[in-house]
C-alpha positions in Angstrom: 135.5 81.0 71.5 133.1 83.5 73.0 131.4 86.5 71.6 132.4 89.9 70.2 130.7 93.1 71.0 132.1 96.4 69.9 131.6 98.9 72.7 130.5 101.5 70.2 127.5 99.6 69.1 125.4 99.6 72.3 122.3 98.5 70.4 124.1 95.8 68.4 123.7 92.2 69.6 126.8 90.2 70.5 128.2 88.3 67.5 129.6 84.8 67.9 132.9 84.6 66.0 133.8 81.1 67.3 133.6 79.0 64.2 135.2 79.2 60.7 136.6 82.6 61.7 139.2 84.7 59.8 140.6 87.7 61.7 143.0 89.9 59.7 143.9 92.2 62.5 144.0 96.0 62.1 147.5 96.6 60.6 146.8 98.6 57.4 148.7 96.1 55.2 146.1 94.1 53.3 145.0 95.7 50.0 143.6 92.7 48.1 141.3 89.9 49.2 140.9 88.3 45.8 141.8 84.8 47.1 139.3 84.9 49.9 137.0 82.5 48.0 139.5 79.7 48.6 138.0 79.6 52.1 134.8 78.1 50.8 133.4 77.3 54.2 134.2 80.7 55.8 131.4 81.8 58.1 133.0 84.9 59.9 135.2 87.5 58.3 136.8 90.2 60.3 139.0 92.5 58.2 138.8 95.9 59.8 141.4 98.7 59.5 143.0 97.5 56.3 143.5 99.1 52.9 141.1 96.9 50.9 139.5 98.7 47.9 137.3 95.9 46.6 135.4 93.1 48.4 134.1 90.5 46.0 132.5 88.0 48.3 130.0 86.7 45.7 129.1 83.1 45.9 130.3 82.6 49.5 127.2 80.8 50.5 128.2 80.0 54.1 129.3 83.5 55.0 127.2 84.8 57.9 129.1 87.8 59.4 131.4 90.3 57.7 133.1 93.3 59.3 135.3 95.2 56.9 134.9 98.6 58.6 137.6 101.2 58.0 139.0 100.1 54.7 139.2 102.0 51.3 136.2 100.2 49.7 134.8 101.4 46.4 132.9 98.3 45.6 131.3 95.4 47.4 129.7 92.3 45.8 127.6 90.2 48.1 125.7 88.3 45.3 125.0 84.8 46.4 125.8 85.4 50.1 122.5 83.6 50.9 123.4 83.0 54.6 124.6 86.5 55.5 123.3 87.8 58.8 125.3 90.9 59.4 127.4 93.2 57.2 129.6 96.0 58.6 131.6 98.4 56.4 131.7 101.7 58.2 133.8 104.5 56.9 135.1 107.6 58.7 138.7 108.5 59.2 141.5 106.9 61.3 144.5 108.7 62.9 147.5 106.9 64.2 148.4 107.3 67.9 152.1 107.8 68.7 154.5 105.6 66.8 152.0 102.7 66.4 150.2 103.0 63.0 147.9 100.1 64.0 146.7 102.0 67.1 144.0 104.4 65.9 141.6 106.8 67.3 138.7 106.8 64.9 135.3 108.4 64.2 132.6 107.8 61.7 132.3 111.2 60.2 128.8 112.5 59.4 126.9 110.3 61.8 127.9 111.9 65.2 129.7 108.6 66.2 133.3 108.7 67.3 135.5 111.6 68.2 136.7 114.8 66.6 135.0 116.4 63.7 131.3 115.7 63.6 130.2 117.6 60.5 130.9 115.5 57.4 131.4 118.4 54.9 133.9 120.2 57.1 136.2 117.2 57.8 139.7 117.2 56.3 142.0 114.2 56.5 145.6 115.3 56.7 148.9 114.2 58.4 148.9 110.6 59.4 145.3 110.1 58.6 143.5 107.6 56.4 140.1 108.6 54.9 137.8 105.7 54.7 134.8 107.6 53.2 135.0 105.8 49.9 131.9 103.6 49.4 129.1 105.3 47.4 126.9 102.4 46.4 125.5 99.4 48.3 123.1 96.7 47.3 122.3 94.2 50.1 122.2 90.5 49.1 118.9 88.6 48.9 119.7 86.8 52.1 116.6 85.8 54.2 118.6 86.0 57.4 120.2 89.5 56.9 119.4 91.4 60.1 122.1 94.0 60.5 123.8 96.5 58.2 126.4 99.1 59.3 127.6 101.7 56.8 128.2 104.7 59.0 130.5 107.3 57.6 130.1 106.2 54.0 129.0 108.9 51.4 126.3 106.8 49.8 124.5 107.9 46.7 122.7 104.5 46.2 121.5 102.0 48.7 119.0 99.1 48.1 117.4 97.3 51.0 114.3 96.2 49.2 115.1 92.5 49.4 115.8 92.4 53.1 112.5 91.8 54.8 114.1 90.5 58.0 116.4 93.5 58.5 116.3 94.7 62.2 119.2 97.1 62.5 120.5 99.7 60.0 123.1 102.5 60.4 124.1 104.3 57.2 125.1 107.6 55.8 125.5 110.4 54.9 123.2 109.4 52.0 122.7 111.9 49.2 120.4 112.1 46.1 117.2 111.0 47.8 114.0 112.9 48.3 112.1 109.8 49.5 113.4 106.6 51.1 111.2 103.5 51.1 111.5 101.1 54.0 108.1 99.6 53.6 109.6 96.1 52.9 111.5 96.2 56.2 108.8 95.6 58.6 111.0 94.1 61.3 113.3 97.2 61.7 113.8 98.1 65.4 116.9 100.3 65.1 117.3 102.9 62.4 120.0 105.5 62.2 120.1 107.0 58.7 121.8 110.3 57.9 120.7 112.2 54.7 122.4 115.2 53.3 119.0 116.8 52.3 115.5 116.7 53.7 113.1 114.0 52.7 109.6 114.8 51.5 
């Protein structure tokens, strides 16, 4: 029991992971979570640092908190996640330390977070490096309780937040293909960190 707070998110509230909690560890071995829906009462899912390419969590109506940061995500389906409160799927790159592949120094490239390279376009992943900059599209579920979205280091070309009137905290980008970005429906935002690849008008 207790609460989890990632030291890198100084503005992020502590998240209680004490009930109906699945923690997959950070071992770079899980590639497929197709069977996750068997856990129909799952409330908290922590699956960071894996090799998951697709996260179909649709219909998981009790799911409140998801953190699948540092995977290889190309698609996410949160349709029907009506209880979702926070969703974290940061990108960036990870580099193994020493002989332990699960021990990683990591940075969310393109946002200024983390270590090492801070310019998205100039970052090259080589050696014992995993590039997690894979998610290009994100549509937030129509959950009345969704307050926190974390997509730092993901090269987004499409992001839809129009249904999330209670959203308080958003970190995302680099985002491309936009000349304007409408947050008029998100009146309760108190922390915004969005990186765009071009200037907004």
